[in-house]
N, C-alpha and C positions, 0 to 999 in steps of 0.2 A: 415372760420376761421381755420377749421381743415386742409384744403388744404394748407393754408399759413404756418401753423405750421409744416406740413409734409415737405414742401419744405425747410423750414429753417433747420429742423433736418437733411434732406438729404444733404443739403449744408455743414453743420457742419461736418457730418460724412465723406463726400467726401474730404473736405479740410484736415481733420485730417488724413485720410488714405494716402493722398498724402504727407503730411508733414512728416509722420513717416516712409514712405517706402524708401528703397534705390533706387537711380537713376542709371540706367544702360545705359551707353553711348557707342555707336559704332562709331568710327572714321574711315573714308575712306580717304586714302592719296595716291597721285600719284607723286607730284612734290616736289622739295626741299622747296618751299615756304609754302605749306600747311603742310609739315612734320615738319618744324620748329615751326609752330604755335601749332600743335598737341603735340609736345614734351613739350612745355611750359605749355600747358593746363593740360596735364596728370601729370606733375611734381608738379602742384599746385591745384590738384583736391580736392574739398570739401570732408570731411570725409565720408559722406553718399553716395558717388558716387563710382561706379565701371565701368570699361571700358574694351573694346577690340579694337583691331586695325586691319583693313584690309589694307595692304599696297602693292601697285603694282607699276610698272614703276620705276621711280628713287627712290622712297621711299621703295622699296622692301627689301633692306638690312639694312634699318635704324632702324628697330624695332625688338628686340629680341622676342616679343610676337605677331608677325604678324600671324594672323589666316591662311593666305595663305602659310605660311612657317613654320608651327608648327607640327612637327612629333609626338609630344606627343599625339595629337588627331588623326592624320591621320594614325598612325600605325594600328589602328583597323578598317580601312575602306577598302572597296574593291579596292579603288584607293590607292595603296601603295605609301608611300613617300609624296612628296609635291603636293599640289593642282595646283601649277603653276611652271613649270620648268624655268630655267634660259633662255633657248632659247625662250620660249613663252613670258617671260617677256621682253626680248630684243626687240621683235616685238612690244610690247606695247610702249616701249620707242621710237622706230623708227617712230611710226605713232600714233598720238593721237586718230585717228579714229578707230584703231584696237580694236576688241572686244575679250572678253574671249571665249574660247571654251565652249560648253555646259557641257562637262565632268568636266572642271575646276570649272564652276559655281556650278554644282551639288555637287562636292567634297567640295567646300567652305561651302555650306549650311548644308551639313552633319557634317562638322567640328563644325559649330556654334551650331548644335543640341547637339553634344556630349559635347560641352562646357556648355550646359544648360544655354544659355545666350539669354534672350529676351530683346532687346533694348527698352528703353523708348524714346530714341532720337538717330537719325543717323545724324552725322555731316560730310559732305563730302566736299572735295575740288572740283574744277570745271575745272580741267585741262586734263581730259581724258574721251572719250566715254565709256570706261569700267567701270568707277565709276557710270555713269548714268545707265549702264546695270545692275549693282548690285542693285541699288535703284529700278529700274523697276521690277526686279525679286522679291524683297521683297514686293513691293506694289501689285504685281500680285499673292500673296499668294504662291510663291515658297517656302517660309520659314515658317515652322510650328514648334514651340517649346514652351513649357510652362516652366517657371522658377521653379515652384514647383508643383509636381504632386498632392500634398495633398491640394492645394488651388484650387479656382475656375479656370476653364480652361481659360487661356488668350492667347491661341495659335493664335487666330485671332486678338488680340489686335494690333492696328497699332501704330507705333511710330511716333513721330514728326520727320519730315525729313527736315533738314536744309542744304542749300548750303552756304558755307562760301567763299566769294570773298576776298582773302588776299592781292590783289594788291592795292597800294595807288593811282594809276592812275584811272581816270574815266572809266566807262564801255563804250566801243566805239560803234559808230553807225555800223550797218551791212554794208557789202561791197558796197551795192547799194546806201548807203547814202554818201553825200559829206560833209566833214567838212569845215566850213568856219571860217577862222581866219585871223588876220591881216598880218601874215607872208606869208601864201600861201593859197589863197582861194580855190585851187583845190586839196588839199591833200586828197587822198582817203585812207580809212582804209583797211589794208589787213585783211585776216581772223584772228580773235582773237583766243588766245589759249583756250578760253572757248567755242568756237563754236562747236567742236565735242561733248562735254558734253551736250550742250543744244539741239543739233540736235537729239541726241540719247534719251534724257530724255522724258518720257511720259508726256502728258498733265496732269495738276493738280497733279503732283508728289511731289512738294515741299510745305511743310507747311509754311516755312519762309525763308527769305534771309538775312543773316548776312553780313554786309559790314563794313569796318574799320572807315569811317569818313563821316561827314555831307556834305563835299564839292562835293563828287561824287554821292550823293543821286539822284540829278536831272538827271544824265546820265542814271541811272537805270530806273527811271520813264519814260524817253523818249524812251529808246532803248531796255530794257529787255522785253522778250516775257511774258506778263502777264498770258498767257494760261498755263504756266508751274507751276503756283501757285494755291493753293486751296482757296485763299482769295484775296481781293483787294490788289494791289501792295503797296499802301500807308500803309496799316496795316501790310503787310508781311515783310517790310524792318525794320531791327533793326541795330542801330549804336553800334558796340561792340568794336571798336578799333582794335589794332594789337598786340596781345600778343608777337609776335616775336620781337617787338622793344626792349623788355627786353635784347635781345642779344647784343644790342649796348651799354647798360649801364655797366660800369666797374664791378659792383659786380656780374653780371650774365652772363659773357661771356661763349660761347661754345669754348672749347679748344681741343687740340689734345690729343690722347689716352695716350701718354707717360707721360704727366704732370698730369694725373689723378691718378697715383699710386705712392707710395713711393718706396724706394729701396728694401723693402721686398716684393713688389708686392701687398701690402694691398691697399684697396680702400681709397681714400681721405676721411677723417673723415667728411668734410663738405658735400661731395657728398652723403655719407651714410645716412645723416640726411634728405635728400630730400625725400618727400613722393613718394613711388613707384619707387625710383631710380633704384632698382635692377631689374625692369621689363621693363625698357623703351627703351634705345637705346644702340647701340654698341659704340657710341661716347658720353660718359657721360657728363652731365652738371656739372660744378663746379662753385665756386663762385669767382674765380680769373683767370686772364690770366697770362702767364709768365711775368716777369718784363721786362721793356724796355731793360735793360742790357742783360737779358737772350736771348731775341729775336734778338738783334743786334749781339750777339756772335754766336748764332745758324746760323744766316744768313750771318755772316762775312761781316757786313756793317760798312762803315766808319762813325762814329758818328758825324763827323764835317760837313757832307753834309746835306743840307736841304732835308727832305724826303717827298715824296708824295705817295699816295696809288692809284693804278688803279685796279678796279674790272671788270673782263671780263664778257661777256654774250654769248648767242648762236644765236642772231638774224642774218638774212642774210646779213645785212649791217655792221656787227661788224668788219669783217676783214679789210675792207678799212678804217674804222674809227681808228682802232688800228694802222694801218700803218702810218696814219697821226700823231698820238700821238708819235710813235717811232721816226719818222723823226724830230719832234719838240724837243724831248729829246736829240737827237744827237747834237743839237745846244745849249744845256743847260747843260754843263758838271758839273756845280756847284750844280746840283740837283741830287738826287738819287730816282729813281722810283722803288717802290716795287709793282710788278704786280701779282695779284692772279687770276688764271683762273677758268672758270666754270668747275666743275668736269666732265661734260659730254664730254668736248673737250680734256681733259687730257693735255692741254697746247700746242697742236700741232700748232694752229694758231699763238700763241704768240712766240713760239720758232722759227718758220720760219721767222716771221717779224723781230725779234730781230737779228737773224743771217744774214739775207739778208741786213740789214742796219748797220751792225757792231756796234751795240748799247750795247754790253755786258758790257762796262765800267761803265755805269750809269743806267742800267735797270736790276733788279734782279727778276727772275721768282720764285714765291713762291708757293710750293705745298699747296693747302688749307687743305690737310689732315695733314700736318706738323704743320702749324699755321693757324687758322681760319681767315677769312677775318675780322671778328669782332675784334679779338685780334690785327691783323695787323693794323687796323684803328687807334688804340691808339697811334701809332708811328708818326702820322702826323695830322696837323689841316686841311689838304687838301685831299679831296676824289674825285676821278675822275672815271666816268663810260661812257659807250656809250649810251645805252638806258635802262639800268637796273633800276628796281624800287628801288634797293639798294641806288641809288643816292638820291631819295626823303627820304628814311628811314634814311640816314646818317644826314639829317638836324635836326633830333630829338636829336642829341648828345650834341651840334651842331657841324657840320663841314662846311667848305667852299667847296661847291660842284660844279664841272664842268662836264657838259655833252658834250662829243666829238661827235657831230652829225650834220647832214646837215638839214634834214627836220623834224625830230622828235621834238615835244614840249609837255609840260605838265604844270600843275598848277604852279609848283615851278619855272619853267623857265619863264612863262608868267608873273608871279608876282614878278620877280626879286629876288626870294629867292635863286636861283641857277644860275650859268652862263652857257652859251652855246657857243661853238666855234668849228670850223672845219678846216679852213685853218691854215697852220702851224704857220704863224705869229700871228694869233688870239689865237691859243692855247698857244703860248709862253707868250703873254700878259696876258691871263687869269690866267696862273700859277703864274706869277710874282705878279699880283694884289691879288691873293688869299693868298699869303704869306705876303702881306702888310696890311691886314685887319683882324680884329678879326672875328671869326665866327658869323654869323647873330644872334643877340640877341632876335629876335622875338620869341613869344611864339608859338612854333610849334603846340602844341595840341589845343590851342585856334584858331589859324589860320585855321587849317584843320577841326575843329569841331570834335575832336577825344577824346574819354575818355582816360585819362592818365593811369588809373588803368584798363587796358583792361581785365585782367583775371577775376576780379570781375564783370565787365560789361558783359562779355561773359556768365558767369555762371548764372547771374541774368536773362539775356534774355533767356537762355536755360531753366532754371527752369520755367520761365513764359510760354514758349511754351509747355513744358511737362505738366504743370498743366492745360492749356487750352485744350489740347488734351485729358487728363485724364477726365476732367469734361464733355467734349462733348460726350465721349464714355460711360459715366455713367449717 
């Protein structure tokens, strides 16, 4: 009886200590996809949470409070200046398999010590081997720091380590698997963008795996390496939605820097009221996009033409697909295409294709730093991509979506939620049909089995993981 009472009291004390303590979250980001989700999450973080960000690769310049680029801590270190130079970071961008130097890694963990930050949870993207390298270093006790020296030493306390898969497409089979489908039974998967991360990641490194929707869960159970997890994969997987889908909703668009300040250079009042807004990004979140009239004037667009939006990507087959789209547009002068390119390409592929096909009259290339793709999408009911996951995401608004692709397929295409075309005549027909129908009225979130309130779902799952880890260690 005394033993049972002791256990009950211990449980109550443990739960009380967990509930009253602040939660410290460390986010690891490499790509635009995970950076968008991190931005949303830290802008809507619960009051008792604190965070730090380690951003490398494409996300390196997207966070003002990036520990890898924070001279306020590094000035007192033997490694003067930044822990990661622009040259070193460019090498990470060029090759997802590229690792951090040991000096950069050592500098990073010293910075974390000086910040006096001990994470309760580490939430990482899955798009670079260097992110896995940071996780491995933490797991292998490279990092020692206690949050408060006057409390019990928690320097060896292990955080919950969570990998977040932000893609809406299923997790693919490894290259040696062959996908069978009705369209082409011999389609082989190329190396996936998550492959370098998983190859570098130690066994039993991950406490949990967060994924956006129920429809892709089976693909993880079949193809994800369960040895990377500390528990059974069925228990490790949590459906948390996609916080970045907020960017598609009109009240929450990410817009250009110029529109975020008034004529006196003061911050937009709405932005100033967002939690942690002064710490987050160099491209601030606001609650409104420019109006349609403002965007049309800025882009010098004829308002009488039917407008469609094309969002570029960086895949190997993108260039040939975009050329097909441009050729189709030259035969459709009554339409105006607004093309937003992937920031990594700086629009070189698009400029060349448009110039070579004399398509300047009805194709406008839009700098995504001037007007974001999310804001641009409000100008048309039709959204076109090659193989970008933005195509599936645009269905949530909803939009009529067309994938310009030959062999690629996904759930949206196979279940006729989005159209697919590649030949010029087929592209023309798909565009005409898209303007002649209302966007699909299906319930996007119900179909994909995705929490509509992703921020709440994410933090509930996160707190559950932290609590489980806390209880196990006590």
